[in-house]
C-alpha positions, -999 to 999 in steps of 0.1 A, spaced: -142 224 -326 -134 202 -297 -101 212 -276 -81 180 -266 -64 185 -231 -30 168 -239 -18 148 -207 17 143 -202 34 108 -192 34 121 -154 -3 129 -153 -15 97 -167 3 78 -148 -4 94 -115 -40 90 -124 -34 54 -129 -17 50 -99 -42 73 -79 -67 39 -85 -42 13 -68 -39 9 -31 -77 7 -18 -92 4 -50 -70 -30 -62 -77 -42 -28 -115 -36 -33 -112 -54 -67 -92 -85 -51 -113 -87 -20 -147 -75 -34 -149 -47 -3 -152 -15 -21 -176 0 7 -142 -4 34 -119 8 9 -133 35 -1 -143 46 38 -105 39 48 -87 61 21 -67 87 43 -54 117 31 -18 115 18 8 118 47 40 134 48 72 124 43 89 117 80 127 113 83 121 77 95 112 67 62 142 81 48 160 50 65 144 26 46 157 9 15 135 3 -11 133 -31 -29 108 -49 -51 92 -84 -39 72 -107 -58 43 -120 -44 16 -144 -57 -17 -126 -63 -32 -147 -25 -4 -131 -8 -3 -94 -22 -44 -96 -12 -36 -108 22 -12 -83 29 -31 -53 18 -58 -67 36 -42 -73 69 -25 -32 63 -63 -23 56 -73 -35 89 -40 -25 107 -49 13 94 -87 7 104 -73 0 141 -49 23 151 -58 51 119 -35 66 96 -28 52 59 -23 12 51 13 4 52 20 -34 38 58 -24 41 55 -20 78 39 -56 85 67 -72 61 89 -50 81 76 -65 113 72 -103 102 107 -99 87 124 -87 124 104 -114 138 121 -141 115 153 -122 124 153 -122 157 143 -162 155 175 -170 133 196 -151 163 180 -174 192 187 -209 174 
């Protein structure tokens, strides 16, 4: 008889989502060697992260790939984990400052 391990929904979702991020970027950009090399260890939550509101943004696939690529490049330059949200926050801050000047 073969024993079959049952997985909870949480375990299944965790294993599914572990294959996103760098792997998804590699699938879109065709650069798997960079994605695997750039995968950092999970970072601890900081008090700064608690200040952020979380929202859903709908992007085209090209926008998403470009954003992920930029985050990956930034993380390779600076070290740390790729953070697409940081790039979006920077762009939004620039846009807000520009709007306030006009």
